[in-house]
Each structure stands twice: as C-alpha cells, then as structure tokens.
PyMOL commands that place a pseudoatom at each C-alpha (Angstrom):
pseudoatom trace, name=CA, resn=UNK, resi=1, chain=A, elem=C, hetatm=0, pos=[7.379, 24.359, -5.228]
pseudoatom trace, name=CA, resn=UNK, resi=2, chain=A, elem=C, hetatm=0, pos=[9.818, 25.474, -7.880]
pseudoatom trace, name=CA, resn=UNK, resi=3, chain=A, elem=C, hetatm=0, pos=[12.396, 23.301, -9.564]
pseudoatom trace, name=CA, resn=UNK, resi=4, chain=A, elem=C, hetatm=0, pos=[15.320, 24.395, -11.667]
pseudoatom trace, name=CA, resn=UNK, resi=5, chain=A, elem=C, hetatm=0, pos=[17.547, 22.654, -14.184]
pseudoatom trace, name=CA, resn=UNK, resi=6, chain=A, elem=C, hetatm=0, pos=[21.014, 23.748, -15.120]
pseudoatom trace, name=CA, resn=UNK, resi=7, chain=A, elem=C, hetatm=0, pos=[20.153, 24.258, -18.797]
pseudoatom trace, name=CA, resn=UNK, resi=8, chain=A, elem=C, hetatm=0, pos=[16.554, 25.447, -18.691]
pseudoatom trace, name=CA, resn=UNK, resi=9, chain=A, elem=C, hetatm=0, pos=[16.121, 27.418, -15.487]
pseudoatom trace, name=CA, resn=UNK, resi=10, chain=A, elem=C, hetatm=0, pos=[12.754, 26.912, -13.808]
pseudoatom trace, name=CA, resn=UNK, resi=11, chain=A, elem=C, hetatm=0, pos=[10.676, 23.931, -14.845]
pseudoatom trace, name=CA, resn=UNK, resi=12, chain=A, elem=C, hetatm=0, pos=[7.323, 22.537, -13.714]
pseudoatom trace, name=CA, resn=UNK, resi=13, chain=A, elem=C, hetatm=0, pos=[6.242, 19.060, -12.783]
pseudoatom trace, name=CA, resn=UNK, resi=14, chain=A, elem=C, hetatm=0, pos=[4.131, 17.662, -15.580]
pseudoatom trace, name=CA, resn=UNK, resi=15, chain=A, elem=C, hetatm=0, pos=[0.435, 17.425, -14.576]
pseudoatom trace, name=CA, resn=UNK, resi=16, chain=A, elem=C, hetatm=0, pos=[0.445, 13.670, -15.345]
pseudoatom trace, name=CA, resn=UNK, resi=17, chain=A, elem=C, hetatm=0, pos=[3.301, 13.101, -12.882]
pseudoatom trace, name=CA, resn=UNK, resi=18, chain=A, elem=C, hetatm=0, pos=[2.387, 11.362, -9.613]
pseudoatom trace, name=CA, resn=UNK, resi=19, chain=A, elem=C, hetatm=0, pos=[4.416, 14.083, -7.912]
pseudoatom trace, name=CA, resn=UNK, resi=20, chain=A, elem=C, hetatm=0, pos=[2.395, 16.931, -9.474]
pseudoatom trace, name=CA, resn=UNK, resi=21, chain=A, elem=C, hetatm=0, pos=[0.079, 17.034, -6.457]
pseudoatom trace, name=CA, resn=UNK, resi=22, chain=A, elem=C, hetatm=0, pos=[2.755, 16.358, -3.853]
pseudoatom trace, name=CA, resn=UNK, resi=23, chain=A, elem=C, hetatm=0, pos=[3.142, 19.486, -1.768]
pseudoatom trace, name=CA, resn=UNK, resi=24, chain=A, elem=C, hetatm=0, pos=[6.003, 18.363, 0.421]
pseudoatom trace, name=CA, resn=UNK, resi=25, chain=A, elem=C, hetatm=0, pos=[9.329, 16.816, -0.508]
pseudoatom trace, name=CA, resn=UNK, resi=26, chain=A, elem=C, hetatm=0, pos=[11.894, 15.744, 2.078]
pseudoatom trace, name=CA, resn=UNK, resi=27, chain=A, elem=C, hetatm=0, pos=[14.672, 16.820, -0.295]
pseudoatom trace, name=CA, resn=UNK, resi=28, chain=A, elem=C, hetatm=0, pos=[14.848, 19.768, -2.693]
pseudoatom trace, name=CA, resn=UNK, resi=29, chain=A, elem=C, hetatm=0, pos=[16.227, 17.538, -5.458]
pseudoatom trace, name=CA, resn=UNK, resi=30, chain=A, elem=C, hetatm=0, pos=[14.373, 15.584, -8.132]
pseudoatom trace, name=CA, resn=UNK, resi=31, chain=A, elem=C, hetatm=0, pos=[15.688, 13.353, -10.870]
pseudoatom trace, name=CA, resn=UNK, resi=32, chain=A, elem=C, hetatm=0, pos=[13.720, 13.042, -14.060]
pseudoatom trace, name=CA, resn=UNK, resi=33, chain=A, elem=C, hetatm=0, pos=[13.631, 11.009, -17.243]
pseudoatom trace, name=CA, resn=UNK, resi=34, chain=A, elem=C, hetatm=0, pos=[12.190, 13.481, -19.715]
pseudoatom trace, name=CA, resn=UNK, resi=35, chain=A, elem=C, hetatm=0, pos=[11.668, 17.200, -20.331]
pseudoatom trace, name=CA, resn=UNK, resi=36, chain=A, elem=C, hetatm=0, pos=[8.765, 18.369, -22.479]
pseudoatom trace, name=CA, resn=UNK, resi=37, chain=A, elem=C, hetatm=0, pos=[8.165, 21.872, -23.773]
pseudoatom trace, name=CA, resn=UNK, resi=38, chain=A, elem=C, hetatm=0, pos=[4.576, 22.916, -24.396]
pseudoatom trace, name=CA, resn=UNK, resi=39, chain=A, elem=C, hetatm=0, pos=[3.281, 26.084, -22.772]
pseudoatom trace, name=CA, resn=UNK, resi=40, chain=A, elem=C, hetatm=0, pos=[6.363, 25.858, -20.560]
pseudoatom trace, name=CA, resn=UNK, resi=41, chain=A, elem=C, hetatm=0, pos=[9.054, 23.301, -19.771]
pseudoatom trace, name=CA, resn=UNK, resi=42, chain=A, elem=C, hetatm=0, pos=[7.793, 20.299, -17.803]
pseudoatom trace, name=CA, resn=UNK, resi=43, chain=A, elem=C, hetatm=0, pos=[9.672, 17.379, -16.318]
pseudoatom trace, name=CA, resn=UNK, resi=44, chain=A, elem=C, hetatm=0, pos=[8.056, 13.936, -16.421]
pseudoatom trace, name=CA, resn=UNK, resi=45, chain=A, elem=C, hetatm=0, pos=[8.908, 10.609, -14.847]
pseudoatom trace, name=CA, resn=UNK, resi=46, chain=A, elem=C, hetatm=0, pos=[10.453, 12.279, -11.845]
pseudoatom trace, name=CA, resn=UNK, resi=47, chain=A, elem=C, hetatm=0, pos=[11.203, 11.239, -8.312]
pseudoatom trace, name=CA, resn=UNK, resi=48, chain=A, elem=C, hetatm=0, pos=[12.642, 12.882, -5.262]
pseudoatom trace, name=CA, resn=UNK, resi=49, chain=A, elem=C, hetatm=0, pos=[16.233, 12.003, -4.464]
pseudoatom trace, name=CA, resn=UNK, resi=50, chain=A, elem=C, hetatm=0, pos=[17.907, 12.617, -1.146]
pseudoatom trace, name=CA, resn=UNK, resi=51, chain=A, elem=C, hetatm=0, pos=[21.349, 14.109, -0.767]
pseudoatom trace, name=CA, resn=UNK, resi=52, chain=A, elem=C, hetatm=0, pos=[23.264, 10.916, 0.035]
pseudoatom trace, name=CA, resn=UNK, resi=53, chain=A, elem=C, hetatm=0, pos=[22.732, 9.289, -3.402]
pseudoatom trace, name=CA, resn=UNK, resi=54, chain=A, elem=C, hetatm=0, pos=[23.660, 12.572, -5.096]
pseudoatom trace, name=CA, resn=UNK, resi=55, chain=A, elem=C, hetatm=0, pos=[26.939, 12.708, -3.184]
pseudoatom trace, name=CA, resn=UNK, resi=56, chain=A, elem=C, hetatm=0, pos=[27.786, 9.010, -3.552]
pseudoatom trace, name=CA, resn=UNK, resi=57, chain=A, elem=C, hetatm=0, pos=[26.664, 8.336, -7.120]
pseudoatom trace, name=CA, resn=UNK, resi=58, chain=A, elem=C, hetatm=0, pos=[27.202, 11.678, -8.853]
pseudoatom trace, name=CA, resn=UNK, resi=59, chain=A, elem=C, hetatm=0, pos=[29.505, 11.448, -11.835]
pseudoatom trace, name=CA, resn=UNK, resi=60, chain=A, elem=C, hetatm=0, pos=[31.200, 14.722, -11.010]
pseudoatom trace, name=CA, resn=UNK, resi=61, chain=A, elem=C, hetatm=0, pos=[34.091, 15.428, -8.705]
pseudoatom trace, name=CA, resn=UNK, resi=62, chain=A, elem=C, hetatm=0, pos=[33.207, 16.289, -5.124]
pseudoatom trace, name=CA, resn=UNK, resi=63, chain=A, elem=C, hetatm=0, pos=[35.061, 18.830, -3.095]
pseudoatom trace, name=CA, resn=UNK, resi=64, chain=A, elem=C, hetatm=0, pos=[34.534, 19.840, 0.488]
pseudoatom trace, name=CA, resn=UNK, resi=65, chain=A, elem=C, hetatm=0, pos=[34.780, 23.526, 1.333]
pseudoatom trace, name=CA, resn=UNK, resi=66, chain=A, elem=C, hetatm=0, pos=[34.103, 25.606, 4.391]
pseudoatom trace, name=CA, resn=UNK, resi=67, chain=A, elem=C, hetatm=0, pos=[31.948, 28.720, 4.033]
pseudoatom trace, name=CA, resn=UNK, resi=68, chain=A, elem=C, hetatm=0, pos=[30.759, 30.801, 6.990]
pseudoatom trace, name=CA, resn=UNK, resi=69, chain=A, elem=C, hetatm=0, pos=[31.593, 27.973, 9.387]
pseudoatom trace, name=CA, resn=UNK, resi=70, chain=A, elem=C, hetatm=0, pos=[29.607, 25.383, 7.382]
pseudoatom trace, name=CA, resn=UNK, resi=71, chain=A, elem=C, hetatm=0, pos=[31.138, 22.386, 5.624]
pseudoatom trace, name=CA, resn=UNK, resi=72, chain=A, elem=C, hetatm=0, pos=[29.749, 22.047, 2.123]
pseudoatom trace, name=CA, resn=UNK, resi=73, chain=A, elem=C, hetatm=0, pos=[29.907, 19.422, -0.596]
pseudoatom trace, name=CA, resn=UNK, resi=74, chain=A, elem=C, hetatm=0, pos=[30.486, 21.165, -3.919]
pseudoatom trace, name=CA, resn=UNK, resi=75, chain=A, elem=C, hetatm=0, pos=[29.470, 19.152, -6.996]
pseudoatom trace, name=CA, resn=UNK, resi=76, chain=A, elem=C, hetatm=0, pos=[29.201, 19.931, -10.690]
pseudoatom trace, name=CA, resn=UNK, resi=77, chain=A, elem=C, hetatm=0, pos=[31.388, 23.016, -10.430]
pseudoatom trace, name=CA, resn=UNK, resi=78, chain=A, elem=C, hetatm=0, pos=[29.133, 24.589, -7.799]
pseudoatom trace, name=CA, resn=UNK, resi=79, chain=A, elem=C, hetatm=0, pos=[25.765, 23.689, -9.368]
pseudoatom trace, name=CA, resn=UNK, resi=80, chain=A, elem=C, hetatm=0, pos=[25.020, 21.403, -6.402]
pseudoatom trace, name=CA, resn=UNK, resi=81, chain=A, elem=C, hetatm=0, pos=[25.929, 22.655, -2.956]
pseudoatom trace, name=CA, resn=UNK, resi=82, chain=A, elem=C, hetatm=0, pos=[24.944, 20.381, -0.088]
pseudoatom trace, name=CA, resn=UNK, resi=83, chain=A, elem=C, hetatm=0, pos=[25.616, 21.116, 3.551]
pseudoatom trace, name=CA, resn=UNK, resi=84, chain=A, elem=C, hetatm=0, pos=[27.413, 18.485, 5.597]
pseudoatom trace, name=CA, resn=UNK, resi=85, chain=A, elem=C, hetatm=0, pos=[26.652, 18.034, 9.251]
pseudoatom trace, name=CA, resn=UNK, resi=86, chain=A, elem=C, hetatm=0, pos=[30.374, 18.030, 10.115]
pseudoatom trace, name=CA, resn=UNK, resi=87, chain=A, elem=C, hetatm=0, pos=[33.825, 17.771, 8.557]
pseudoatom trace, name=CA, resn=UNK, resi=88, chain=A, elem=C, hetatm=0, pos=[34.026, 14.158, 9.723]
pseudoatom trace, name=CA, resn=UNK, resi=89, chain=A, elem=C, hetatm=0, pos=[30.756, 13.306, 7.946]
pseudoatom trace, name=CA, resn=UNK, resi=90, chain=A, elem=C, hetatm=0, pos=[31.902, 15.072, 4.800]
pseudoatom trace, name=CA, resn=UNK, resi=91, chain=A, elem=C, hetatm=0, pos=[35.246, 13.285, 4.758]
pseudoatom trace, name=CA, resn=UNK, resi=92, chain=A, elem=C, hetatm=0, pos=[33.537, 9.922, 5.442]
pseudoatom trace, name=CA, resn=UNK, resi=93, chain=A, elem=C, hetatm=0, pos=[31.121, 10.419, 2.521]
pseudoatom trace, name=CA, resn=UNK, resi=94, chain=A, elem=C, hetatm=0, pos=[33.952, 11.436, 0.216]
pseudoatom trace, name=CA, resn=UNK, resi=95, chain=A, elem=C, hetatm=0, pos=[35.978, 8.382, 1.271]
pseudoatom trace, name=CA, resn=UNK, resi=96, chain=A, elem=C, hetatm=0, pos=[32.984, 6.062, 0.793]
pseudoatom trace, name=CA, resn=UNK, resi=97, chain=A, elem=C, hetatm=0, pos=[32.467, 7.438, -2.706]
pseudoatom trace, name=CA, resn=UNK, resi=98, chain=A, elem=C, hetatm=0, pos=[36.142, 6.877, -3.512]
pseudoatom trace, name=CA, resn=UNK, resi=99, chain=A, elem=C, hetatm=0, pos=[35.993, 3.302, -2.188]
pseudoatom trace, name=CA, resn=UNK, resi=100, chain=A, elem=C, hetatm=0, pos=[32.878, 2.582, -4.290]
pseudoatom trace, name=CA, resn=UNK, resi=101, chain=A, elem=C, hetatm=0, pos=[34.691, 3.817, -7.398]
pseudoatom trace, name=CA, resn=UNK, resi=102, chain=A, elem=C, hetatm=0, pos=[37.658, 1.521, -6.609]
pseudoatom trace, name=CA, resn=UNK, resi=103, chain=A, elem=C, hetatm=0, pos=[35.352, -1.472, -6.188]
pseudoatom trace, name=CA, resn=UNK, resi=104, chain=A, elem=C, hetatm=0, pos=[33.605, -0.699, -9.489]
pseudoatom trace, name=CA, resn=UNK, resi=105, chain=A, elem=C, hetatm=0, pos=[36.975, -0.342, -11.251]
pseudoatom trace, name=CA, resn=UNK, resi=106, chain=A, elem=C, hetatm=0, pos=[37.979, -3.771, -9.869]
pseudoatom trace, name=CA, resn=UNK, resi=107, chain=A, elem=C, hetatm=0, pos=[34.714, -5.236, -11.182]
pseudoatom trace, name=CA, resn=UNK, resi=108, chain=A, elem=C, hetatm=0, pos=[35.316, -3.749, -14.636]
pseudoatom trace, name=CA, resn=UNK, resi=109, chain=A, elem=C, hetatm=0, pos=[38.826, -5.236, -14.710]
pseudoatom trace, name=CA, resn=UNK, resi=110, chain=A, elem=C, hetatm=0, pos=[37.543, -8.608, -13.534]
pseudoatom trace, name=CA, resn=UNK, resi=111, chain=A, elem=C, hetatm=0, pos=[33.890, -9.185, -14.549]
pseudoatom trace, name=CA, resn=UNK, resi=112, chain=A, elem=C, hetatm=0, pos=[33.820, -12.512, -12.679]
pseudoatom trace, name=CA, resn=UNK, resi=113, chain=A, elem=C, hetatm=0, pos=[34.563, -10.766, -9.375]
pseudoatom trace, name=CA, resn=UNK, resi=114, chain=A, elem=C, hetatm=0, pos=[31.619, -10.941, -6.967]
pseudoatom trace, name=CA, resn=UNK, resi=115, chain=A, elem=C, hetatm=0, pos=[31.995, -7.605, -5.204]
pseudoatom trace, name=CA, resn=UNK, resi=116, chain=A, elem=C, hetatm=0, pos=[29.490, -8.484, -2.511]
pseudoatom trace, name=CA, resn=UNK, resi=117, chain=A, elem=C, hetatm=0, pos=[31.399, -11.580, -1.400]
pseudoatom trace, name=CA, resn=UNK, resi=118, chain=A, elem=C, hetatm=0, pos=[34.774, -10.157, -0.527]
pseudoatom trace, name=CA, resn=UNK, resi=119, chain=A, elem=C, hetatm=0, pos=[35.434, -8.136, 2.595]
pseudoatom trace, name=CA, resn=UNK, resi=120, chain=A, elem=C, hetatm=0, pos=[36.160, -4.700, 1.124]
pseudoatom trace, name=CA, resn=UNK, resi=121, chain=A, elem=C, hetatm=0, pos=[33.162, -4.823, -1.231]
pseudoatom trace, name=CA, resn=UNK, resi=122, chain=A, elem=C, hetatm=0, pos=[30.849, -6.198, 1.441]
pseudoatom trace, name=CA, resn=UNK, resi=123, chain=A, elem=C, hetatm=0, pos=[31.718, -3.405, 3.871]
pseudoatom trace, name=CA, resn=UNK, resi=124, chain=A, elem=C, hetatm=0, pos=[31.206, -0.531, 1.452]
pseudoatom trace, name=CA, resn=UNK, resi=125, chain=A, elem=C, hetatm=0, pos=[28.029, -1.948, -0.077]
pseudoatom trace, name=CA, resn=UNK, resi=126, chain=A, elem=C, hetatm=0, pos=[26.437, -2.679, 3.312]
pseudoatom trace, name=CA, resn=UNK, resi=127, chain=A, elem=C, hetatm=0, pos=[27.331, 0.844, 4.515]
pseudoatom trace, name=CA, resn=UNK, resi=128, chain=A, elem=C, hetatm=0, pos=[25.791, 2.446, 1.437]
pseudoatom trace, name=CA, resn=UNK, resi=129, chain=A, elem=C, hetatm=0, pos=[22.648, 0.293, 1.743]
pseudoatom trace, name=CA, resn=UNK, resi=130, chain=A, elem=C, hetatm=0, pos=[22.350, 1.246, 5.407]
pseudoatom trace, name=CA, resn=UNK, resi=131, chain=A, elem=C, hetatm=0, pos=[22.689, 4.956, 4.642]
pseudoatom trace, name=CA, resn=UNK, resi=132, chain=A, elem=C, hetatm=0, pos=[20.213, 4.867, 1.778]
pseudoatom trace, name=CA, resn=UNK, resi=133, chain=A, elem=C, hetatm=0, pos=[17.665, 2.805, 3.710]
pseudoatom trace, name=CA, resn=UNK, resi=134, chain=A, elem=C, hetatm=0, pos=[17.945, 5.088, 6.714]
pseudoatom trace, name=CA, resn=UNK, resi=135, chain=A, elem=C, hetatm=0, pos=[17.334, 8.200, 4.633]
pseudoatom trace, name=CA, resn=UNK, resi=136, chain=A, elem=C, hetatm=0, pos=[14.525, 6.871, 2.426]
pseudoatom trace, name=CA, resn=UNK, resi=137, chain=A, elem=C, hetatm=0, pos=[11.288, 8.798, 2.429]
pseudoatom trace, name=CA, resn=UNK, resi=138, chain=A, elem=C, hetatm=0, pos=[8.599, 9.141, -0.225]
pseudoatom trace, name=CA, resn=UNK, resi=139, chain=A, elem=C, hetatm=0, pos=[5.746, 11.444, -1.045]
pseudoatom trace, name=CA, resn=UNK, resi=140, chain=A, elem=C, hetatm=0, pos=[2.611, 9.359, -0.696]
pseudoatom trace, name=CA, resn=UNK, resi=141, chain=A, elem=C, hetatm=0, pos=[-0.715, 10.852, -1.761]
for i in range(1, 141): cmd.bond("trace and resi %d" % i, "trace and resi %d" % (i + 1))
show_as sticks, trace
zoom trace
C-alpha cells in the first residue's frame, strides 16, 4: 500500500508501527502523529480513519459537487475528495457537521453548558456516535 501526504508526497509506514504489517485497510486514509526522515519519509503512530470522521471533524470547509453523476465531498481545497452515496447523504453529513459546530460554539460561550443533556446536543451527539460506531473497523494482526 502507498500513502501520500500533502507536503511530502509518498511516505511509508514506519517498520515499528503496528500497521506496518497490515495488508488491508477498510479506508484509504490514515492519521499519524509523527513523520521521520531516515532513508525515506516514514509515518509513525498512525491509525486508519474512515471517511465519516474526516467529513465531520475536518477543520476545513466542505463543499458538495457533482462530477460525472457522482456526488463528492471536497475538502482542503480538493486535497480530499470523498464520494457520497447520494445527494441526500451528502447534505445530511454537511448539516450534521454544521450542527456540531454550532453546539461547540455554544459550549465555548457557556462552559457550564452540558451539551449532552439538552435536546439539540443529545440528538447530534447520538447521531454521530451511531455513525462512527457503525463504520468502525480495525486492522487486527
């Protein structure tokens, strides 16, 4: 498998990584803690991440575009392109992301606010937990 970073191009999984011997990932995306350059650039402390957390928690703006009949999430100015199963799914994910940002803004304004105990917060958090739990899968050696 080949992995690529925006700044460095192709990188390799560090041999000490638990994922170094994993031959199959359910998602083409990894997050990592550290890059090391020796004989080549390696990423360490990495884990696979599915598309839903990238879409929901990414710090960049998300747009939805249609290309060749496919609905696509465009993130990071086109660096991440993720296919949506339908326009309705894409719009729902974009709305959920927006709602999460509103809830977090409310929490910042009022640190004593328990976002999991009021209706709006409870709904969005339980939906996100459901989606993340449903999509979880790991590489187990």
